[in-house]
KOLNU-907243 format. One record per residue: residue number from 0; x, z, y of N, C-alpha, C in turn. Coordinates in nm, 4 decimals, decimal comma. Layout:
<sites>
<site seq="NUM" n_u="X" n_w="Z" n_v="Y" ca_u="X" ca_w="Z" ca_v="Y" c_u="X" c_w="Z" c_v="Y"/>
...
</sites>
This chain:
<sites>
<site seq="0" n_u="2,6241" n_w="3,9795" n_v="7,1809" ca_u="2,6900" ca_w="3,9125" ca_v="7,0737" c_u="2,5867" c_w="3,8542" c_v="6,9663"/>
<site seq="1" n_u="2,4725" n_w="3,9148" n_v="6,9618" ca_u="2,3631" ca_w="3,8664" ca_v="6,8598" c_u="2,3246" c_w="3,7214" c_v="6,9005"/>
<site seq="2" n_u="2,3065" n_w="3,6905" n_v="7,0297" ca_u="2,2721" ca_w="3,5565" ca_v="7,0636" c_u="2,3731" c_w="3,4529" c_v="7,0286"/>
<site seq="3" n_u="2,5005" n_w="3,4888" n_v="7,0393" ca_u="2,6069" ca_w="3,3932" ca_v="7,0021" c_u="2,5942" c_w="3,3634" c_v="6,8545"/>
<site seq="4" n_u="2,5728" n_w="3,4722" n_v="6,7705" ca_u="2,5644" ca_w="3,4606" ca_v="6,6206" c_u="2,4447" c_w="3,3737" c_v="6,5867"/>
<site seq="5" n_u="2,3304" n_w="3,3974" n_v="6,6463" ca_u="2,2162" ca_w="3,3213" ca_v="6,6155" c_u="2,2244" c_w="3,1745" c_v="6,6514"/>
<site seq="6" n_u="2,2942" n_w="3,1453" n_v="6,7691" ca_u="2,3177" ca_w="3,0134" ca_v="6,8071" c_u="2,4047" c_w="2,9361" c_v="6,7120"/>
<site seq="7" n_u="2,5072" n_w="3,0135" n_v="6,6614" ca_u="2,5997" ca_w="2,9517" ca_v="6,5618" c_u="2,5246" c_w="2,9192" c_v="6,4370"/>
<site seq="8" n_u="2,4341" n_w="3,0127" n_v="6,3930" ca_u="2,3623" ca_w="2,9928" ca_v="6,2703" c_u="2,2698" c_w="2,8699" c_v="6,2865"/>
<site seq="9" n_u="2,2086" n_w="2,8592" n_v="6,4111" ca_u="2,1222" ca_w="2,7462" ca_v="6,4386" c_u="2,2002" c_w="2,6175" c_v="6,4351"/>
<site seq="10" n_u="2,3090" n_w="2,6187" n_v="6,4997" ca_u="2,4027" ca_w="2,4966" ca_v="6,4885" c_u="2,4296" c_w="2,4513" c_v="6,3484"/>
<site seq="11" n_u="2,4626" n_w="2,5552" n_v="6,2662" ca_u="2,5052" ca_w="2,5203" ca_v="6,1295" c_u="2,3839" c_w="2,4702" c_v="6,0570"/>
<site seq="12" n_u="2,2729" n_w="2,5276" n_v="6,0773" ca_u="2,1455" ca_w="2,4790" ca_v="6,0029" c_u="2,1162" c_w="2,3417" c_v="6,0563"/>
<site seq="13" n_u="2,1302" n_w="2,3074" n_v="6,1847" ca_u="2,1075" ca_w="2,1758" ca_v="6,2333" c_u="2,2034" c_w="2,0753" c_v="6,1750"/>
<site seq="14" n_u="2,3308" n_w="2,1144" n_v="6,1685" ca_u="2,4309" ca_w="2,0217" ca_v="6,1159" c_u="2,4010" c_w="1,9966" c_v="5,9671"/>
<site seq="15" n_u="2,3634" n_w="2,0961" n_v="5,8924" ca_u="2,3319" ca_w="2,0798" ca_v="5,7488" c_u="2,2183" c_w="1,9838" c_v="5,7297"/>
<site seq="16" n_u="2,1132" n_w="2,0042" n_v="5,8167" ca_u="1,9964" ca_w="1,9167" ca_v="5,8096" c_u="2,0331" c_w="1,7792" c_v="5,8443"/>
<site seq="17" n_u="2,1213" n_w="1,7475" n_v="5,9427" ca_u="2,1662" ca_w="1,6156" ca_v="5,9805" c_u="2,2429" c_w="1,5505" c_v="5,8602"/>
<site seq="18" n_u="2,3335" n_w="1,6313" n_v="5,7996" ca_u="2,4063" ca_w="1,5799" ca_v="5,6864" c_u="2,3170" c_w="1,5405" c_v="5,5704"/>
<site seq="19" n_u="2,2239" n_w="1,6276" n_v="5,5494" ca_u="2,1244" ca_w="1,5892" ca_v="5,4418" c_u="2,0487" c_w="1,4661" c_v="5,4713"/>
<site seq="20" n_u="2,0055" n_w="1,4472" n_v="5,5991" ca_u="1,9312" ca_w="1,3277" ca_v="5,6412" c_u="2,0206" c_w="1,1958" c_v="5,6285"/>
<site seq="21" n_u="2,1433" n_w="1,2150" n_v="5,6656" ca_u="2,2331" ca_w="1,1029" ca_v="5,6456" c_u="2,2523" c_w="1,0612" c_v="5,5136"/>
<site seq="22" n_u="2,2664" n_w="1,1649" n_v="5,4169" ca_u="2,2859" ca_w="1,1340" ca_v="5,2785" c_u="2,1624" c_w="1,0642" c_v="5,2196"/>
<site seq="23" n_u="2,0434" n_w="1,1144" n_v="5,2514" ca_u="1,9185" ca_w="1,0512" ca_v="5,2033" c_u="1,9017" c_w="0,9115" c_v="5,2566"/>
<site seq="24" n_u="1,9263" n_w="0,8917" n_v="5,3791" ca_u="1,9137" ca_w="0,7541" ca_v="5,4454" c_u="2,0225" c_w="0,6627" c_v="5,3852"/>
<site seq="25" n_u="2,1379" n_w="0,7142" n_v="5,3589" ca_u="2,2386" ca_w="0,6327" ca_v="5,2976" c_u="2,2031" c_w="0,5860" c_v="5,1596"/>
<site seq="26" n_u="2,1396" n_w="0,6717" n_v="5,0856" ca_u="2,0934" ca_w="0,6363" ca_v="4,9428" c_u="1,9793" c_w="0,5247" c_v="4,9571"/>
<site seq="27" n_u="1,8852" n_w="0,5620" n_v="5,0501" ca_u="1,7686" ca_w="0,4575" ca_v="5,0641" c_u="1,8287" c_w="0,3229" c_v="5,1036"/>
<site seq="28" n_u="1,9219" n_w="0,3123" n_v="5,1871" ca_u="1,9722" ca_w="0,1859" ca_v="5,2491" c_u="2,0794" c_w="0,1239" c_v="5,1604"/>
<site seq="29" n_u="2,1170" n_w="0,1935" n_v="5,0610" ca_u="2,2270" ca_w="0,1455" ca_v="4,9695" c_u="2,2030" c_w="0,0030" c_v="4,9190"/>
<site seq="30" n_u="2,0801" n_w="-0,0257" n_v="4,8773" ca_u="2,0548" ca_w="-0,1576" ca_v="4,8213" c_u="1,9950" c_w="-0,2569" c_v="4,9197"/>
<site seq="31" n_u="1,9923" n_w="-0,2155" n_v="5,0395" ca_u="1,9295" ca_w="-0,3078" ca_v="5,1478" c_u="2,0309" c_w="-0,3920" c_v="5,2078"/>
<site seq="32" n_u="2,0024" n_w="-0,5216" n_v="5,2066" ca_u="2,0950" ca_w="-0,6162" ca_v="5,2619" c_u="2,0923" c_w="-0,6285" c_v="5,4201"/>
<site seq="33" n_u="2,1873" n_w="-0,6863" n_v="5,4742" ca_u="2,1861" ca_w="-0,7049" ca_v="5,6257" c_u="2,0688" c_w="-0,7927" c_v="5,6712"/>
<site seq="34" n_u="2,0340" n_w="-0,8858" n_v="5,5816" ca_u="1,9208" ca_w="-0,9744" ca_v="5,6131" c_u="1,7890" c_w="-0,8956" c_v="5,6127"/>
<site seq="35" n_u="1,7761" n_w="-0,8088" n_v="5,5216" ca_u="1,6578" ca_w="-0,7183" ca_v="5,5051" c_u="1,6512" c_w="-0,6344" c_v="5,6294"/>
<site seq="36" n_u="1,7568" n_w="-0,5762" n_v="5,6706" ca_u="1,7611" ca_w="-0,4823" ca_v="5,7877" c_u="1,7224" c_w="-0,5695" c_v="5,9158"/>
<site seq="37" n_u="1,7700" n_w="-0,6904" n_v="5,9242" ca_u="1,7371" ca_w="-0,7746" ca_v="6,0449" c_u="1,5898" c_w="-0,8083" c_v="6,0436"/>
<site seq="38" n_u="1,5259" n_w="-0,8336" n_v="5,9244" ca_u="1,3926" ca_w="-0,8641" ca_v="5,9140" c_u="1,3056" c_w="-0,7351" c_v="5,9530"/>
<site seq="39" n_u="1,3464" n_w="-0,6202" n_v="5,9096" ca_u="1,2801" ca_w="-0,4995" ca_v="5,9494" c_u="1,2866" c_w="-0,4801" c_v="6,0957"/>
<site seq="40" n_u="1,4036" n_w="-0,4989" n_v="6,1637" ca_u="1,4178" ca_w="-0,4839" ca_v="6,3014" c_u="1,3349" c_w="-0,5838" c_v="6,3771"/>
<site seq="41" n_u="1,3285" n_w="-0,7044" n_v="6,3255" ca_u="1,2332" ca_w="-0,8073" ca_v="6,3923" c_u="1,0932" c_w="-0,7643" c_v="6,3906"/>
<site seq="42" n_u="1,0461" n_w="-0,7119" n_v="6,2773" ca_u="0,9093" ca_w="-0,6680" ca_v="6,2615" c_u="0,8784" c_w="-0,5531" c_v="6,3549"/>
<site seq="43" n_u="0,9761" n_w="-0,4565" n_v="6,3635" ca_u="0,9530" ca_w="-0,3435" ca_v="6,4565" c_u="0,9486" c_w="-0,3925" c_v="6,6005"/>
<site seq="44" n_u="1,0381" n_w="-0,4868" n_v="6,6367" ca_u="1,0329" ca_w="-0,5443" ca_v="6,7732" c_u="0,9025" c_w="-0,6037" c_v="6,8011"/>
<site seq="45" n_u="0,8522" n_w="-0,6938" n_v="6,7060" ca_u="0,7244" ca_w="-0,7538" ca_v="6,7256" c_u="0,6069" c_w="-0,6560" c_v="6,7466"/>
<site seq="46" n_u="0,6145" n_w="-0,5568" n_v="6,6598" ca_u="0,5068" ca_w="-0,4487" ca_v="6,6709" c_u="0,5068" c_w="-0,3799" c_v="6,7982"/>
<site seq="47" n_u="0,6250" n_w="-0,3483" n_v="6,8468" ca_u="0,6356" ca_w="-0,2801" ca_v="6,9799" c_u="0,5915" c_w="-0,3696" c_v="7,0913"/>
<site seq="48" n_u="0,6224" n_w="-0,4970" n_v="7,0905" ca_u="0,5805" ca_w="-0,5960" ca_v="7,1789" c_u="0,4261" c_w="-0,6033" c_v="7,1880"/>
<site seq="49" n_u="0,3646" n_w="-0,6124" n_v="7,0699" ca_u="0,2223" ca_w="-0,6250" ca_v="7,0655" c_u="0,1571" c_w="-0,4941" c_v="7,1179"/>
<site seq="50" n_u="0,2169" n_w="-0,3841" n_v="7,0910" ca_u="0,1595" ca_w="-0,2565" ca_v="7,1438" c_u="0,1661" c_w="-0,2532" c_v="7,2923"/>
<site seq="51" n_u="0,2719" n_w="-0,2964" n_v="7,3432" ca_u="0,2836" ca_w="-0,2972" ca_v="7,4951" c_u="0,1840" c_w="-0,3946" c_v="7,5562"/>
<site seq="52" n_u="0,1651" n_w="-0,5115" n_v="7,5012" ca_u="0,0750" ca_w="-0,6119" ca_v="7,5511" c_u="-0,0694" c_w="-0,5619" c_v="7,5405"/>
<site seq="53" n_u="-0,0961" n_w="-0,4902" n_v="7,4409" ca_u="-0,2278" ca_w="-0,4292" ca_v="7,4130" c_u="-0,2575" c_w="-0,3065" c_v="7,4784"/>
<site seq="54" n_u="-0,1683" n_w="-0,2586" n_v="7,5597" ca_u="-0,1840" ca_w="-0,1375" ca_v="7,6310" c_u="-0,1872" c_w="-0,0178" c_v="7,5398"/>
<site seq="55" n_u="-0,1249" n_w="-0,0309" n_v="7,4232" ca_u="-0,1202" ca_w="0,0834" ca_v="7,3331" c_u="-0,2414" c_w="0,1002" c_v="7,2501"/>
<site seq="56" n_u="-0,3448" n_w="0,0081" n_v="7,2674" ca_u="-0,4700" ca_w="0,0309" ca_v="7,1794" c_u="-0,4587" c_w="-0,0489" c_v="7,0506"/>
<site seq="57" n_u="-0,5226" n_w="0,0045" n_v="6,9525" ca_u="-0,5303" ca_w="-0,0663" ca_v="6,8300" c_u="-0,6354" c_w="-0,1600" c_v="6,8247"/>
<site seq="58" n_u="-0,6279" n_w="-0,2705" n_v="6,7456" ca_u="-0,7284" ca_w="-0,3687" ca_v="6,7349" c_u="-0,8311" c_w="-0,3368" c_v="6,6305"/>
<site seq="59" n_u="-0,9077" n_w="-0,2322" n_v="6,6530" ca_u="-1,0119" ca_w="-0,2077" ca_v="6,5586" c_u="-1,1095" c_w="-0,1169" c_v="6,6385"/>
<site seq="60" n_u="-1,2314" n_w="-0,1079" n_v="6,5786" ca_u="-1,3451" ca_w="-0,0380" ca_v="6,6464" c_u="-1,3316" c_w="0,1145" c_v="6,6161"/>
<site seq="61" n_u="-1,3689" n_w="0,1904" n_v="6,7139" ca_u="-1,3712" ca_w="0,3373" ca_v="6,7038" c_u="-1,5237" c_w="0,3730" c_v="6,6972"/>
<site seq="62" n_u="-1,5590" n_w="0,4652" n_v="6,6132" ca_u="-1,6991" ca_w="0,5161" ca_v="6,6114" c_u="-1,7334" c_w="0,5847" c_v="6,7390"/>
<site seq="63" n_u="-1,8572" n_w="0,5636" n_v="6,7782" ca_u="-1,9054" ca_w="0,6289" ca_v="6,9003" c_u="-2,0090" c_w="0,7306" c_v="6,8629"/>
<site seq="64" n_u="-2,0010" n_w="0,8413" n_v="6,9471" ca_u="-2,1009" ca_w="0,9490" ca_v="6,9312" c_u="-2,2200" c_w="0,9184" c_v="7,0122"/>
<site seq="65" n_u="-2,3430" n_w="0,9317" n_v="6,9626" ca_u="-2,4574" ca_w="0,9079" ca_v="7,0316" c_u="-2,5474" c_w="1,0269" c_v="7,0418"/>
</sites>
């Protein structure tokens, strides 16, 4: 029975965390227009495309150990 209780507690905690996240995201996005969201999505898509083309490497020098 202890496992069922702990699973239920875990589910409740997870649901509470999700509800809080939805509330915070809702407040953050409250003043954001659909055009702004589309622009953000476009930039994310472009960034992902560049990362795939570049093999996941960043375009900067890494220090080398000698």
